[in-house]
LUMTITI-314076 format. One line per 2 residues: for each residue x, y, z of N, C-alpha, C, O. Coordinates in steps of 0.02 Angstrom, whole numbers, plus 32768, in hexadecimal, padded with zeros to 4 digits. Each point is the difference from the previous one (the first is absolute). Layout:
X/Y/Z/X/Y/Z/X/Y/Z/X/Y/Z; ...
end
This chain:
802A/7FC3/8000/7FD6/803D/8000/802B/803F/8000/7FF3/802E/7FDA; 8041/7FD4/8051/802C/803A/8004/8024/800B/7FBE/8008/8038/7FE9
800F/7F90/7FF8/8022/8004/7FC0/7FD2/801C/7FCA/8016/8029/7FD7; 7FAB/7FC2/8029/7FD1/801A/7FCF/7FF4/804A/8008/7FFC/8025/7FCF
7FFE/7FF1/806F/7FF7/8048/800D/803C/8027/7FE8/7FFA/8035/7FE2; 8042/7FB0/802C/803D/8021/7FEB/8003/8005/7FB4/8012/8034/7FE5
7FDD/7F96/7FF9/8001/7FFF/7FB7/7FCB/802F/7FE4/800C/8023/7FCF; 7FB9/7FDE/8051/7FCB/802D/7FE9/8015/8049/8006/7FF2/8028/7FD4
8030/7FE8/8063/8018/8044/800A/8031/8015/7FC9/7FFC/8038/7FE7; 8032/7F9B/8007/8030/800F/7FCB/7FDD/8007/7FBD/8012/802C/7FD8
7FBD/7FAA/801A/7FDC/8004/7FC1/7FD8/8042/7FFB/7FFC/801D/7FCA; 7FE8/7FF9/806D/7FDB/8040/8000/802F/803B/7FF5/7FED/8031/7FE0
8050/7FCA/803A/8030/8036/7FF8/8024/7FFF/7FBD/8020/8031/7FED; 7FDA/7F97/7FEF/8025/7FF9/7FC1/7FEE/8034/7FCB/802E/801B/7FE2
7F92/7FF4/8011/7FF1/8033/7FCD/801F/8044/800F/801D/8020/7FD4; 7FDC/7FF6/806B/801D/8040/8012/804C/7FFE/7FFB/801F/8031/7FEB
7FFF/7F97/8029/8049/7FF9/7FFA/8016/8004/7FB8/8033/801F/7FF0; 7FA6/7FC1/7FE4/8012/8002/7FB8/7FFB/8047/7FE4/802A/8016/7FDA
7FA1/800F/803B/7FF8/8045/7FE9/803B/802C/8018/801C/8026/7FD9; 7FF6/7FD3/8066/8038/8027/801B/8041/7FED/7FDE/802A/802B/7FF3
7FDF/7F95/7FFF/803E/7FEA/7FDF/8006/801D/7FBA/8036/8015/7FEB; 7F92/7FEC/7FF0/8002/8016/7FBA/8003/804C/7FFB/8025/801B/7FD7
7FB4/8008/8053/7FFA/8048/7FF8/802B/8028/8031/8003/803E/7FFA; 801E/7FA3/8036/802A/8024/802F/8047/7FE4/8001/8030/8025/7FF4
7FD7/7F9C/801C/8043/7FE3/8007/8025/7FFE/7FBE/803A/8014/7FFC; 7FA4/7FD3/7FD0/8021/7FF9/7FBE/8016/8044/7FE4/8039/8005/7FE8
7F9D/802F/8019/8019/8041/7FE8/803B/801B/8027/802E/801D/7FE3; 7FD3/7FD9/805F/8039/8017/8028/803F/7FDA/7FEC/8036/801E/7FFB
7FC4/7FA0/7FFA/8039/7FD9/7FEA/801A/801A/7FBC/803C/8005/7FF5; 7F96/800B/7FDE/8014/8019/7FBF/8023/8044/8006/8031/800D/7FDC
7FB7/801D/8050/8020/8041/800B/8047/7FF7/801A/802E/8021/7FEA; 7FDA/7FB0/8045/8043/7FF2/801B/802E/7FE6/7FC9/803A/8015/7FFC
7FAD/7FBE/7FDA/8029/7FE4/7FCA/8015/8037/7FCF/803A/8005/7FED; 7F96/8024/7FFE/800F/8035/7FCF/8030/8034/801D/8025/8020/7FDB
7FDA/7FE9/8067/802C/8032/801E/804A/7FF0/7FF7/802B/802C/8008; 7FE5/7F95/7FE7/8045/7FED/7FF4/8012/8001/7FB6/803A/7FF3/7FEE
7F96/801D/7FE7/800E/8002/7FB8/8026/8040/7FEF/8006/802E/8028; 8012/7FD3/7F9B/8023/803B/7FE7/7FD6/8024/7FCD/7FD0/7FE5/7FE5
8043/805A/800E/7FDA/8028/7FD0/802F/8031/7FDE/802D/801C/801F; 7FC6/7FF0/7FA2/8022/8034/7FDA/7FCC/8033/7FEB/7FC7/7FFD/8016
804D/8032/7FC1/7FD1/8033/7FEA/7FCA/7FE5/7FD3/7FCB/801E/7FF8; 8042/7FA8/7FEA/7FD0/7FE5/7FD0/7FEB/7FB8/800C/7FD9/7FE4/7FD9
8040/7FFD/805D/7FED/7FBA/800B/8008/7FED/8049/8021/8022/8027; 7FBE/7FA7/7FEA/8006/7FE1/8043/8016/7FB8/7FF5/7FE5/7FDC/7FD6
804D/800F/8050/8019/7FBC/7FF6/8003/7FDB/8042/8014/801D/8033; 7FD8/7FA3/7FCE/8002/7FD8/803D/8049/7FF6/8016/802C/7FF2/7FD8
7FDF/8016/8069/8043/7FF8/801C/7FF9/7FF8/804B/7FC9/8005/801C; 806E/7FEF/8004/8001/7FFF/8049/803A/802D/8016/8039/7FEA/8006
7FB6/8055/8005/8033/8031/8013/7FE3/8030/8033/7FC3/8007/8007; 806A/801A/801D/7FEC/802D/8036/8007/8049/7FED/8001/802C/802B
8004/7FE2/7F94/800B/8044/7FEA/7FC9/8030/8016/800D/8038/8015; 7FB4/7FB1/7FE6/7FC8/802B/8013/8002/8011/804A/7FF7/803A/8013
8016/7F95/8017/8004/800B/8048/803E/802A/8012/7FFD/802A/802C; 803A/7FC8/7FB1/803D/8027/800E/7FF6/8049/7FF0/8015/802C/8026
7FCA/7FE1/7FA2/7FF3/8046/7FED/7FD2/8022/8034/800D/8038/8014; 7FBE/7FA5/8001/7FD1/801D/802F/8020/800C/8044/7FF5/8035/801F
8032/7F9B/7FF9/801C/8004/8043/803D/802D/8005/8016/8010/8037; 8005/8005/7F91/803A/802D/8000/7FEF/8046/7FE7/802C/802B/7FFB
7F94/7FE0/7FF6/7FEC/8041/7FE6/7FE5/802D/8038/7FD6/7FEA/8027; 8043/8053/7FDD/7FE7/802F/8032/7FB7/8012/7FF3/7FDB/800F/802E
8012/7FF0/7F92/7FBB/8010/7FEF/7FD0/7FCE/8020/7FCB/8013/8018; 8048/7FAE/7FE8/7FD6/7FCC/801E/7FF3/800D/804A/7FC8/7FFB/8018
806E/8017/800C/7FF8/800C/8047/7FD6/803E/800E/7FD9/8002/8030; 802F/8032/7FA6/7FD7/803C/8009/7FB6/7FF0/7FF2/7FD4/8018/8024
8020/7FC0/7FA9/7FBB/7FEF/7FF0/7FE1/7FD4/8037/7FC6/800A/8012; 8061/7FC7/8008/7FE6/7FD6/8037/7FF4/8029/803E/7FCF/7FF5/8024
805D/803B/7FE9/7FF5/802C/803A/7FC0/8029/7FF6/7FDA/8009/802F; 801C/800F/7F94/7FC3/8026/7FF1/7FC2/7FD4/800A/7FCE/8017/801A
8036/7FAA/7FD0/7FC8/7FD2/8006/7FF0/7FF3/804A/7FC6/8002/8014; 806E/7FF1/8014/7FF6/7FF4/8047/7FE5/803F/8023/7FD8/7FFB/802E
8040/803F/7FBC/7FE7/803F/801D/7FB6/8008/7FF4/7FDA/8010/802D; 8011/7FE4/7F95/7FB8/8004/7FF1/7FD9/7FCD/802A/7FCA/8010/801A
8050/7FB4/7FEC/7FDC/7FCB/8024/7FF9/8011/804A/7FCA/7FF8/801D; 806C/8021/8003/7FFF/800E/8047/7FD2/803B/8010/7FD8/7FFE/802E
802F/8038/7FAB/7FD7/803B/800D/7FB6/7FF1/7FF3/7FD5/8014/8027; 801D/7FC9/7FA2/7FBB/7FEE/7FF2/7FE4/7FD3/8036/7FC7/8009/8016
8061/7FC6/8001/7FEA/7FD4/8035/7FEF/8028/803F/7FCD/7FF2/8020; 805C/803E/7FF3/7FF4/8027/803C/7FBD/8026/7FFC/7FD9/7FFF/802F
801B/8021/7F99/7FC3/8027/7FF9/7FC2/7FD3/7FFB/7FCD/800E/801E; 8039/7FBB/7FBC/7FC6/7FD4/7FFA/7FF1/7FDE/8043/7FC6/7FF3/800F
806E/7FFF/8018/7FF4/7FE1/8042/7FDB/8030/802E/7FD0/7FED/8021; 8046/8052/7FE1/7FDF/8031/802B/7FB7/800A/7FEB/7FD3/7FFE/8029
8023/800D/7F96/7FBC/800C/7FE7/7FD6/7FC1/8006/7FC7/8003/8016; 8055/7FC4/7FD6/7FDB/7FC1/8002/7FEC/7FEC/8046/7FC8/7FEA/800B
8067/801E/8025/7FF0/7FEE/8045/7FCA/802E/801C/7FD3/7FE9/8023; 8032/8057/7FCE/7FCE/8030/8019/7FBB/7FF1/7FE4/7FCF/7FFF/8026
802D/7FF5/7F99/7FBF/7FF1/7FE1/7FE3/7FBF/801C/7FC5/7FFC/8011; 8066/7FD0/7FF2/7FE8/7FC0/801A/7FEA/8005/8049/7FCE/7FE2/8013
8057/8044/8015/7FEF/8008/8046/7FBC/8023/8007/7FD6/7FED/8029; 8020/8047/7FAE/7FC0/8023/8003/7FC7/7FD2/7FEC/7FCC/7FFF/8022
803C/7FDB/7FA9/7FCB/7FD4/7FE9/7FF2/7FC8/8032/7FC6/7FEE/800A; 806E/7FF8/8016/7FF7/7FC6/802B/7FE6/8012/8045/7FDA/7FDA/801D
803B/8060/7FFE/7FF1/800E/8046/7FD4/803E/800B/7FE7/8009/8037; 8010/8020/7F96/7FD7/803C/800A/7FBF/7FFE/7FD8/7FD2/8025/800E
802B/7FAF/7FC0/7FC2/7FF7/7FDB/7FDC/7FC4/8020/8019/7FC8/7FFD; 7FAF/8043/8021/7FE0/7FCE/802A/7FD9/7FCB/7FDA/7FFE/7FC6/8014
7FE3/804D/7FB5/7FD4/7FD1/7FDD/8024/7FE1/7FC5/8029/8020/7FDF; 7FC7/7FA1/8013/801F/7FDC/7FC8/7FED/8020/7FBE/8029/8001/7FD1
7F9B/8018/802A/7FE9/801F/7FC1/802B/803C/7FEE/8015/8007/7FC7; 7FF8/8024/806B/802A/803A/7FF3/8048/7FED/7FF3/8022/8020/7FD8
7FF6/7FAC/804A/8044/7FE8/7FF3/8008/7FEB/7FB7/8030/8011/7FDF; 7F9F/7FC8/8009/8002/7FE9/7FBA/7FFB/803B/7FD0/8024/8003/7FCF
7FAE/802B/8040/7FF6/803A/7FD4/803E/802B/7FFB/8015/8014/7FC9; 800A/7FFB/8070/803D/8029/8000/803B/7FDB/7FE1/802A/801F/7FDF
7FD9/7FA0/802C/8036/7FD9/7FE1/7FF9/8001/7FB4/8031/8007/7FDD; 7F91/7FF1/800B/7FF5/8003/7FB7/8010/8045/7FE5/8017/8007/7FC7
7FDE/802C/8062/8011/8044/7FEB/804B/8006/7FF4/8016/8024/7FD3; 8012/7FB9/8057/8049/8001/7FF7/8015/7FDF/7FBF/8036/800E/7FE6
7FA0/7FC5/8000/8013/7FDC/7FC4/7FEC/8023/7FC0/8010/7FE9/7FC9; 7FCE/8050/803C/7FE8/8022/7FC4/8038/8011/7FCF/7FF8/7FF7/7FC4
8042/8022/8054/8037/800F/7FD0/8016/7FC3/7FD8/801A/8008/7FC9; 7FDC/7FBC/8051/8015/7FC4/7FDD/7FCF/7FEC/7FC9/800B/7FCF/7FDC
7FC0/8057/801D/7FD1/7FF2/7FCA/8019/801B/7FBD/7FE1/7FF3/7FCC; 8055/8032/8035/801D/801B/7FC3/8047/7FE6/7FF8/801C/7FE3/802E
8000/8027/7F98/8044/7FE9/7FF1/8034/8026/8029/7FF7/803A/8011; 8040/7FA3/7FFE/8038/8020/8023/801B/803B/7FD9/8011/8034/801C
7FF3/7FC4/7FA3/801B/8036/7FD6/7FD3/803D/8002/8019/8039/8003; 7FA6/7FBD/7FFC/7FD2/8039/8004/8007/8024/8043/7FFF/803D/8002
8009/7F9C/8033/8008/801F/8042/8042/8027/8004/8003/8034/8020; 8031/7FB2/7FC0/803F/8024/8000/7FFB/8041/7FD8/8015/8035/8016
7FCF/7FC5/7FAD/7FFB/803B/7FD5/7FD5/8036/801F/800B/803C/7FF3; 7FC5/7FB0/8037/7FD5/8033/801F/8027/802E/802F/7FE8/8037/8010
8052/7FB4/8008/8028/802B/802A/8024/8037/7FD9/8011/8034/801D; 7FFB/7FC1/7FA3/8029/802F/7FD9/7FE0/8045/7FFC/8022/8031/800F
7F9D/7FD6/7FDF/7FE3/8044/8000/7FFA/801D/8046/7FFA/803D/8007; 8006/7F9A/802C/7FFB/8019/8044/8042/801A/801A/8003/8032/8023
8034/7FAB/7FCC/8042/8011/801B/802A/802B/7FD1/8035/8018/8014; 7FB5/7FF3/7FAF/8028/8024/7FCF/800E/8048/8015/7FE3/801A/8030
804A/8006/7FAB/8015/8044/8010/7FC4/8030/8000/7FFD/802E/8028; 7FD6/7FC7/7FAA/7FC3/8028/7FFD/7FC3/7FD9/8018/7FC7/800F/7FEE
8046/7FBE/803A/7FCA/7FD4/8016/7FD9/801C/803C/800C/8037/8017; 7FC5/7FA0/8000/7FD3/8016/8035/8025/800C/8042/7FF0/802F/8024
8042/7FA8/7FEC/8024/8007/803F/8026/8042/8003/7FF9/8026/8030; 802E/7FE9/7F9C/8025/803F/7FFE/7FD1/803C/7FFD/800E/8033/8020
7FBC/7FC7/7FBB/7FD1/8038/7FFB/7FE1/800F/8044/7FF8/803A/8014; 7FF5/7F90/8011/7FE2/800A/8041/8032/801D/8032/7FEE/802E/8025
804F/7FB9/7FDB/8032/801A/802F/8011/8049/7FF1/800A/8028/802E; 7FF8/7FEA/7F92/800E/8046/7FEF/7FC5/802E/8011/800A/8038/8016
7FB9/7FAF/7FE0/7FC6/8029/8010/7FF9/800A/804B/7FE6/8033/8016; 8032/7F9E/8013/7FFE/8006/8048/803B/8028/801C/8002/800F/803B
802D/8003/7F99/803A/8026/8016/8036/7FD7/8021/802D/801B/8020; 7FCF/7FA3/7FDB/8032/7FD5/801F/8042/8003/7FDA/8035/8000/801E
7FC8/8003/7F9F/803C/8005/7FD7/7FF8/803B/7FCF/7FC8/8016/7FF2; 8071/8002/7FF6/7FFF/8038/7FD1/8006/7FE9/7FB8/7FEA/8023/7FD2
8033/7FA3/8023/8008/7FE5/7FBD/7FF3/7FB5/8002/8006/7FE1/8035; 7FE9/8001/7F92/7FEF/7FB9/7FFF/803B/7FD4/8017/803A/8010/7FF4
7FB5/7FB9/802D/8032/7FD0/8018/800D/7FCD/7FC8/7FD2/7FDF/7FE9; 806D/801B/8003/8011/7FD2/7FCA/8006/7FB8/8017/7FFA/7FD1/7FD8
8012/8025/8069/800E/7FBD/8018/7FC1/7FD7/800E/8005/7FC5/8013; 7FC1/8057/7FE3/7FC2/7FDA/800C/7FF6/7FCA/7FCB/7FE2/7FCC/800E
8037/8040/7FB5/7FF6/7FD0/7FCA/8043/7FEF/7FE1/802F/8028/7FFF; 7FD5/7F9A/7FE6/803D/7FE7/7FE1/803B/8002/8030/8035/801B/7FF2
7FBF/7FC7/8048/8032/7FFF/8035/7FF5/7FC2/802B/7FD1/7FDB/7FF6; 805C/801B/803A/7FF7/7FC9/8030/7FBF/8009/8027/7FDF/7FCF/8011
800F/806F/7FFD/7FC2/800D/8025/7FC3/7FE5/7FDA/7FD6/7FDE/801E; 8026/8031/7FA3/7FC6/7FE9/7FD9/8000/7FB5/7FF8/7FCB/7FE0/7FFF
8070/8002/7FFB/8004/7FB7/7FFA/7FE7/7FDE/803F/7FD7/7FD2/7FFD; 8041/8046/803D/7FEB/7FE2/8040/7FB6/800D/800D/7FDD/7FD5/801A
800B/8067/7FD4/7FB9/800F/8009/7FD5/7FCF/7FD7/7FCE/7FE8/8019; 8046/800B/7FAA/7FDB/7FD1/7FD6/8003/7FB9/801D/7FCE/7FDD/8000
806C/800F/8018/8006/7FBE/801F/7FD2/7FF9/803C/7FDD/7FCE/8007; 8022/8065/8023/7FD6/7FFE/803C/7FB6/7FFC/7FEB/7FD9/7FDB/801E
8015/804C/7FB1/7FBB/8000/7FE7/7FED/7FBB/7FE4/7FC8/7FE8/800C; 8066/7FF9/7FD0/7FF1/7FC1/7FDF/7FFD/7FC5/802F/7FD8/7FD2/7FF6
8053/802E/803E/800A/7FC3/8027/7FEB/8003/8049/800B/7FD0/8024; 7FD8/8067/7FF2/7FEB/8003/8045/7FCC/7FCB/8011/8001/7FE4/8037
7FD2/800E/7F9B/7FCB/7FCF/800E/801E/7FBB/800D/7FE2/7FD8/8025; 8058/8019/7FBE/8020/7FC0/800C/8019/7FFB/8048/800E/7FC9/8018
7FF8/806F/8009/8011/8000/8047/7FC2/8001/802B/7FFF/7FE2/8036; 7FCD/8040/7FB3/7FC3/8005/8028/7FDE/7FBC/8008/7FEC/7FEE/8037
800F/7FEC/7F93/7FD9/7FC1/8000/801B/7FCD/8033/7FD9/7FE9/802A; 8067/8004/7FD4/8017/7FCE/8031/7FFF/8019/8047/7FF3/7FD9/802E
801C/8068/7FDD/7FFE/801A/8044/7FB9/8000/801B/7FF3/7FED/8039; 7FDE/8029/7F9E/7FBA/8001/8014/7FE7/7FB9/800E/7FDC/7FF5/8031
8037/7FDB/7FA5/7FED/7FBA/800A/801B/7FE6/8042/7FDD/7FDC/8024; 8060/8036/7FED/801D/7FE9/8040/7FDF/8021/803B/7FF2/7FE0/8033
8000/8061/7FC7/7FE0/8023/8038/7FBA/7FE6/800E/7FEB/7FFE/803A; 7FF2/7FEE/7F92/7FBC/7FE6/800A/8001/7FBE/8026/7FCD/7FED/801C
806C/7FF1/7FE5/8005/7FC0/8024/8014/8009/8049/7FFF/7FD0/8027; 8012/806D/7FEC/8015/800C/8046/7FC3/7FFC/802D/7FCC/801F/7FF4
803B/7FBB/8040/7FCA/7FF9/8031/7FF7/8042/8026/802E/8017/8021; 7F97/8006/7FD9/7FF4/8041/8020/8005/7FFD/804C/800C/8033/8020
7FED/7F91/7FFC/8007/7FFA/8049/8047/800F/8017/800A/8014/8039; 8027/7FE1/7F9B/8045/8010/8012/8009/804B/8009/8023/8017/802D
7FBC/800F/7FA8/8004/8049/8006/7FDC/8017/803F/8018/802D/8023; 7FAF/7FB5/7FEB/7FDC/8012/803D/8028/7FEE/803E/8000/8024/8031
8023/7FA2/7FCD/8029/7FEC/8038/803A/8031/800B/8010/8010/8039; 800E/8007/7F90/8036/8030/8006/7FE7/8042/801E/8021/801E/8029
7FA3/7FF6/7FC2/7FE3/803D/801B/7FF0/7FF9/804A/800B/802D/8028; 7FD9/7F98/7FEB/7FF0/7FF3/8046/803F/7FFE/802C/7FFE/8010/803B
8039/7FDC/7FA6/803F/7FFC/8026/8022/8044/8008/8035/8006/801F; 7FAC/802E/7FC4/801A/8043/8008/802B/8018/7FC6/801F/8035/8005
7FE4/7FA6/7FC5/8028/8014/7FC7/7FDF/803A/7FDB/7FC3/8002/7FF7; 8066/802E/7FF4/7FE6/8038/7FD9/7FF2/7FE8/7FB8/8013/7FC9/7FEC
7FCD/8063/7FEE/7FF2/7FEE/7FBA/8040/7FF3/7FD9/8003/7FD3/7FD7; 8031/8056/8036/8040/7FF7/7FDE/8021/7FBE/8015/801C/7FDC/7FD6
7FE2/8015/806B/801E/7FC2/8018/7FDB/7FC3/7FE4/8020/7FCE/7FEE; 7F9E/8036/800E/7FDA/7FC9/7FE2/8012/7FF7/7FB7/8007/7FC7/7FE8
8000/8071/7FF4/8012/7FFC/7FBA/8045/7FE0/7FF7/8009/7FD4/7FD6; 8028/8043/8051/8045/7FEB/7FF6/800D/7FBA/801B/8027/7FDA/7FE2
7FBA/8014/8055/8010/7FC0/8021/7FCF/7FC8/7FF0/800E/7FC5/800C; 7FB7/804C/7FD9/7FCE/7FCD/7FF2/7FF2/7FFC/7FB5/8008/7FCB/7FE1
7FE3/806D/8002/7FE9/7FFE/7FBA/803A/7FF6/7FCF/7FFC/7FD6/7FD4; 8039/8051/8034/8039/7FFB/7FD1/801F/7FBA/8000/800A/7FE5/7FCA
8005/7FFC/8070/801C/7FBC/7FFE/7FD2/7FCE/7FDE/8017/7FD4/7FDB; 7FA8/8032/8031/7FD1/7FD1/7FE1/7FF5/800E/7FB6/7FE6/7FD5/7FDB
802E/8066/800F/7FF6/8013/7FBA/803F/7FF4/7FD6/7FFF/800A/7FC4; 8037/7FE0/805B/8040/7FF8/7FDD/7FFB/7FD2/7FC3/801D/8010/7FCC
7FBF/7FB8/8037/7FFA/7FD7/7FC3/7FE2/8025/7FC6/8017/7FFA/7FC7; 7FB4/802D/8046/7FE1/8027/7FCB/802E/8036/7FE5/8003/800C/7FC4
8022/8014/806A/8031/8033/7FEB/8035/7FE0/7FD3/8015/801E/7FCE; 8001/7FA6/8044/8034/7FDF/7FD9/7FE7/7FEC/7FBB/8024/8007/7FCF
7F9E/7FE0/802D/7FE4/7FEE/7FBF/7FFA/803F/7FD4/8011/7FFE/7FC5; 7FD6/8038/8058/7FFB/803F/7FDB/8044/8019/7FEA/8007/801A/7FC9
802B/7FDE/8062/8044/8016/7FF0/801B/7FD8/7FC4/801F/801D/7FD3; 7FD5/7FA2/802D/8017/7FD7/7FC9/7FDF/8015/7FBE/8022/8006/7FCD
7F9D/8007/8036/7FDD/8017/7FC4/801E/8041/7FE6/8012/8006/7FC5; 7FF3/802C/8067/8016/8043/7FEC/8048/7FFF/7FE7/800F/801B/7FCB
801E/7FC6/805B/8047/8000/7FEE/800B/7FDD/7FBD/8024/8019/7FD5; 7FBD/7FAC/8022/800A/7FDC/7FC1/7FE2/8025/7FC5/801D/8001/7FC9
7FA9/801E/8040/7FE1/8025/7FC9/8029/803D/7FED/8009/800F/7FC5; 800F/8016/806D/8028/803C/7FF1/8042/7FEE/7FDF/8014/8022/7FD1
800D/7FAA/8047/8041/7FEF/7FE4/7FFA/7FE5/7FB9/8030/8006/7FDA; 7F98/7FDE/8014/7FF7/7FE7/7FBC/7FDF/8031/7FD1/7FFD/7FF3/7FC4
7FE8/8044/8056/7FDC/8030/7FD7/8032/802A/7FD7/8034/8014/8018; 7FBA/7FF9/7FAA/802A/802C/7FD7/7FD8/8036/7FDD/801A/8035/7FF0
7FA6/7FBD/8003/7FD7/802F/7FDA/7FF2/803F/8029/7FFC/8037/7FE5; 7FFC/7FC0/805D/7FF4/803A/802B/803C/802F/8001/7FF8/803D/7FFB
8043/7FA6/800B/803D/8029/8000/8007/8024/7FBD/8014/803A/7FFF; 7FDC/7FA4/7FCC/8008/801F/7FBD/7FD1/803B/7FF8/8016/8036/7FEA
7FAA/7FC2/8027/7FCF/8035/7FF5/800A/803A/8032/8001/803A/7FEC; 8006/7FB5/8054/7FFE/8034/8033/8043/8023/8009/8003/8034/8020
8033/7FB0/7FC4/8040/8023/8003/8010/8022/7FBE/8033/8022/7FFA; 7FA2/7FD6/7FD5/800E/801C/7FBE/803D/7FE1/7FE1/8025/8020/7FDA
7FE6/7F9F/8034/803A/7FDA/7FE8/8042/801C/8019/8034/7FF5/7FE1; 7FCA/8031/8056/803E/801C/801D/801C/7FD4/8037/803A/8009/8013
7F9F/7FC8/8006/8017/7FD4/8036/7FFE/7FB8/7FE6/7FE0/7FF0/7FCE; 8043/7FE5/8056/8003/7FB9/7FEB/7FFD/7FD3/803D/8017/8012/8036
7FCC/7FB4/7FC0/8004/7FCA/8032/8010/7FC0/7FDB/8009/8000/7FC3; 7FFA/7FC9/8061/8014/7FC1/7FE0/7FCE/7FEB/7FCB/8014/7FE7/7FCB
7FAC/8024/8041/7FCE/7FEF/7FCE/800B/8025/7FBE/7FF4/7FE4/7FCB; 8022/805A/803A/800D/8026/7FC2/803E/7FE6/7FDC/8002/8001/7FC3
802F/7FE8/8063/803A/7FE1/7FE0/7FEB/7FC4/7FD6/8015/7FF8/7FC7; 7FC1/7FDD/8057/7FE8/7FC5/7FDD/7FD7/8014/7FC3/8008/7FE4/7FCA
7FCC/804D/803F/7FD6/8017/7FC9/802A/801C/7FC6/7FF2/7FF2/7FC6; 8041/8035/804B/802C/801C/7FCC/8026/7FC9/7FDA/8006/8003/7FC3
8014/7FCC/8062/8023/7FC9/7FE0/7FD3/7FD9/7FD1/8015/7FEC/7FC9; 7FAD/8008/804D/7FD1/7FDC/7FD5/7FF0/8029/7FC1/7FFA/7FE4/7FCA
7FFF/805D/803E/7FF2/802B/7FC6/8039/7FFE/7FCE/7FF5/8007/7FC4; 8049/7FEF/8054/803B/7FFB/7FD5/800F/7FB9/7FEB/8033/7FF2/7FE1
7F9F/7FDF/8031/8007/7FB9/7FF0/803E/7FE1/8021/801B/7FCF/7FE6; 7FF9/804D/8052/8038/7FE4/8027/7FE4/7FD2/8036/8004/800F/803C
7FE0/7FB9/7FAE/7FDE/7FD3/802F/802F/7FE0/8033/7FEC/7FF9/803A; 8051/7FF3/7FB5/802C/7FE5/8034/800F/8032/8038/8000/7FEE/803B
800D/8050/7FB3/800D/8033/8032/7FC2/800D/802B/8005/8007/803D; 7FC0/7FFC/7FA3/7FC2/8009/8025/7FF3/7FC5/802F/7FE9/800A/8038
8026/7FBA/7FB1/7FF6/7FC5/802A/802E/8001/803D/7FEB/7FF0/8037; 8054/8023/7FBE/802F/8004/8038/7FE9/8034/8033/8004/7FF4/803D
7FE5/8045/7FAC/7FE6/8033/802D/7FC3/7FE7/8026/7FF8/800D/803B; 7FDD/7FCD/7FA2/7FC4/7FE4/8020/8013/7FCD/8035/7FE0/7FFE/8035
8053/7FDA/7FBD/8015/7FCE/8031/801B/8021/803F/7FF1/7FEC/8038; 8038/8048/7FBF/801B/8024/803A/7FC8/8022/8027/8001/8000/803E
7FCE/801C/7F9E/7FC7/801F/8022/7FD9/7FCC/8027/7FEB/800C/8039; 800A/7FB9/7FA9/7FDB/7FCB/8021/8024/7FEA/8040/7FE1/7FF7/8034
8060/8000/7FC7/8028/7FEC/803B/7FFB/8036/8036/7FFA/7FF0/803B; 800A/804F/7FB1/7FFC/8037/8031/7FBD/8000/8023/7FFD/8007/803D
7FCD/7FF2/7F9C/7FBD/8000/801E/7FF7/7FC4/802F/7FE4/8008/8036; 8034/7FBE/7FB5/7FFA/7FC4/802A/8028/8008/8041/7FEA/7FE9/8035
8050/8038/7FC7/8028/800C/803D/7FDB/802F/802F/7FFF/7FF5/803D; 7FE2/8040/7FA6/7FDB/802F/802A/7FC4/7FDD/8021/7FF4/8009/803C
7FE8/7FCF/7F9E/7FC6/7FDC/801B/8017/7FCD/8035/7FE1/7FFA/8035; 8055/7FE2/7FBC/801B/7FD0/8031/8014/8021/8041/7FF6/7FE4/8036
8027/8058/7FC5/8013/8024/803C/7FC3/8014/8029/8001/7FFC/803D; 7FCB/801A/7FA1/7FC3/8014/8023/7FDE/7FC5/8020/7FE5/8006/8037
801B/7FC2/7FA8/7FDE/7FC5/801B/8022/7FE3/803E/7FE3/7FD8/8024; 805B/803C/7FE8/8023/7FE9/803C/7FE4/8021/803F/800A/7FE7/8037
7FD3/8050/7FC1/7FE7/8026/8039/7FB6/7FF1/800F/7FEA/8007/8039; 7FF1/7FE5/7F94/7FB7/7FF5/8009/7FED/7FC0/7FDC/8016/7FF4/7FC8
7FC0/7FE4/8058/7FE6/7FC3/7FE2/7FBD/8010/7FDF/7FCD/8005/8022; 8033/8003/7F9C/7FC3/8013/7FDE/7FD4/7FC3/7FF2/7FC9/8008/7FE5
804E/7FBC/802D/7FD6/7FC5/7FF4/7FBF/8002/8028/7FD0/7FDE/7FF0; 802F/804C/8044/7FC3/8008/8026/7FC8/801F/7FD6/7FC5/7FF7/800E
804F/802F/7FBF/7FD0/8022/7FD6/7FEF/7FDA/7FC1/7FD0/8012/7FDE; 8055/7FBA/8013/7FF7/7FDC/7FC1/7FD4/7FC3/8009/7FF4/7FDC/7FD0
end
């Protein structure tokens, strides 16, 4: 009987395993293989060489681009965490009825009803030199001349990232907070804990799995994104995703594959480091 159950479990998992193998594992293996190939201006030839990795790991441009990518990821993570935690906390503990919780949560998802590119482009007339933001600040007397750094800068890139990916932080944190037993908060209050102490010593520790899941979503999405950097920086800034995109546009697939492999390793290292501090299996 036990053997049959074991066999049945493997048979049920087989279709999903096959799908993951064909559409996830196999493409990654192909990318790794191609990353060792060689390329000229007019052809790509199969080989086993480390030229692509040697060029990437010895180029100062690579390190600057990776630093820029990590900078975007860290700053975006910080802002999305603050905003996401605040929104989730309000929905979970200050909205009393389930109906209003659902309604307000759906309200947060309204921006996702449109394309990412449309949401990005909508910032351009707002942040431009003659846009609504500069016009409002000048009319209020806050500034005397338009601010150039509002658009096509690191500020606009990070603003777009925060706008695009905050919901990926709100959802797992809100899901975790909804599972917190309200009697624990009442017990903390009865024990004399202030609202801040309850938040820091009860709610935050119990919300760590949700924070970690949201962090993984945000960090991986930002580090792999290239279209946002291209549009919102006016092609003046670069991240690893843009390096890969540029190589593909030039048909330099081995170089793009090598950059993708290094990016994948970097992301996996970051995720592995985070998972050492929090066990997210409680949420899965």
